[in-house]
C-alpha positions as CSV (number, residue, x, y, z in Angstrom):
1,M,-87.7,175.9,-77.3
2,F,-88.3,172.2,-78.0
3,A,-85.9,169.3,-78.0
4,A,-86.1,165.9,-79.6
5,I,-83.9,163.1,-78.3
6,R,-83.2,159.9,-80.3
7,Y,-81.4,157.0,-78.5
8,Y,-79.8,154.3,-80.7
9,R,-78.0,151.1,-79.9
10,T,-75.6,150.4,-82.9
11,T,-74.6,147.1,-84.1
12,A,-71.4,148.6,-85.2
13,D,-68.3,147.7,-83.4
14,S,-67.6,151.3,-83.0
15,V,-69.7,154.5,-83.4
16,D,-67.0,156.1,-85.3
17,E,-68.5,155.3,-88.7
18,V,-71.9,156.3,-87.5
19,V,-70.4,159.7,-86.4
20,R,-68.6,160.2,-89.6
21,R,-71.8,159.7,-91.8
22,V,-73.9,161.8,-89.5
23,R,-71.4,164.7,-89.4
24,E,-70.9,164.5,-93.3
25,G,-74.4,163.7,-94.4
26,F,-77.1,164.6,-91.7
27,V,-75.7,167.7,-89.9
28,P,-76.3,169.8,-93.2
29,V,-79.9,168.4,-93.5
30,I,-80.9,169.2,-89.9
31,R,-79.0,172.5,-89.8
32,D,-81.2,173.8,-92.7
33,T,-84.4,172.9,-91.0
34,P,-86.6,176.0,-90.1
35,G,-86.3,176.8,-86.4
36,F,-82.9,175.0,-85.9
37,V,-81.1,176.0,-82.8
38,A,-78.5,173.2,-81.9
39,Y,-77.7,169.6,-82.6
40,L,-75.6,167.3,-80.4
41,V,-74.5,163.7,-80.8
42,L,-73.4,161.7,-77.6
43,A,-71.6,158.5,-77.4
44,P,-72.5,157.6,-73.8
45,R,-71.3,154.0,-73.9
46,H,-69.9,151.4,-76.3
47,N,-72.4,150.8,-79.1
48,E,-74.8,153.7,-78.0
49,V,-75.5,156.9,-79.8
50,V,-77.8,159.6,-78.6
51,S,-78.7,162.6,-80.6
52,V,-80.3,165.8,-79.2
53,S,-82.0,168.3,-81.6
54,V,-83.1,171.6,-80.3
55,F,-85.5,173.8,-82.2
56,E,-87.5,177.0,-81.7
57,D,-90.9,175.2,-81.6
58,R,-92.5,171.7,-81.5
59,S,-93.5,171.6,-85.0
60,S,-89.8,172.2,-86.2
61,A,-88.5,169.5,-83.9
62,E,-91.1,167.0,-85.2
63,E,-90.2,167.9,-88.7
64,S,-86.5,167.0,-87.7
65,N,-87.5,163.6,-86.3
66,K,-89.1,162.9,-89.8
67,K,-86.0,163.9,-91.5
68,A,-83.7,161.9,-89.1
69,E,-85.9,158.8,-89.5
70,E,-85.7,159.0,-93.4
71,W,-82.1,159.9,-93.4
72,V,-81.2,157.0,-91.0
73,S,-83.1,154.4,-93.0
74,Q,-81.4,155.6,-96.2
75,N,-77.8,156.1,-94.8
76,L,-77.4,154.1,-91.6
77,N,-79.8,151.2,-92.0
78,E,-77.2,148.6,-91.6
79,L,-75.7,150.2,-88.5
80,L,-78.7,151.7,-86.6
81,P,-82.0,150.1,-85.7
82,A,-85.1,152.3,-85.1
83,P,-84.4,154.6,-82.2
84,E,-86.3,155.3,-78.9
85,F,-87.7,158.7,-78.9
86,A,-88.2,161.4,-76.1
87,E,-89.2,164.9,-76.8
88,G,-90.4,167.9,-74.7
89,D,-90.2,171.6,-74.0
90,V,-86.8,172.9,-73.0
91,V,-87.3,174.3,-69.5
92,V,-83.8,175.3,-68.6
93,Y,-81.3,176.6,-71.3
94,E,-78.1,178.2,-70.5
95,T,-75.1,179.1,-72.7
96,R,-71.9,180.9,-72.1
């Protein structure tokens, strides 16, 4: 498995609008990407949003990054600047 992490500092007063748009608009896009395993959005601090996409392989994760970049620029451009990226092989994965 391979994970892609995107870190955003939002200019919005609250991440609520970002989360609403992502849930309604982006989740269906990423969920339909081949190799999809999981997608999580975190709000670690005020005005911060972190997304974690998990895929079966690197190429699927890279495709998700392209989709995310395009979707954010079209749907959240006024709320989110370009993200910082991190990606890598998932070396520990455990579920209940």
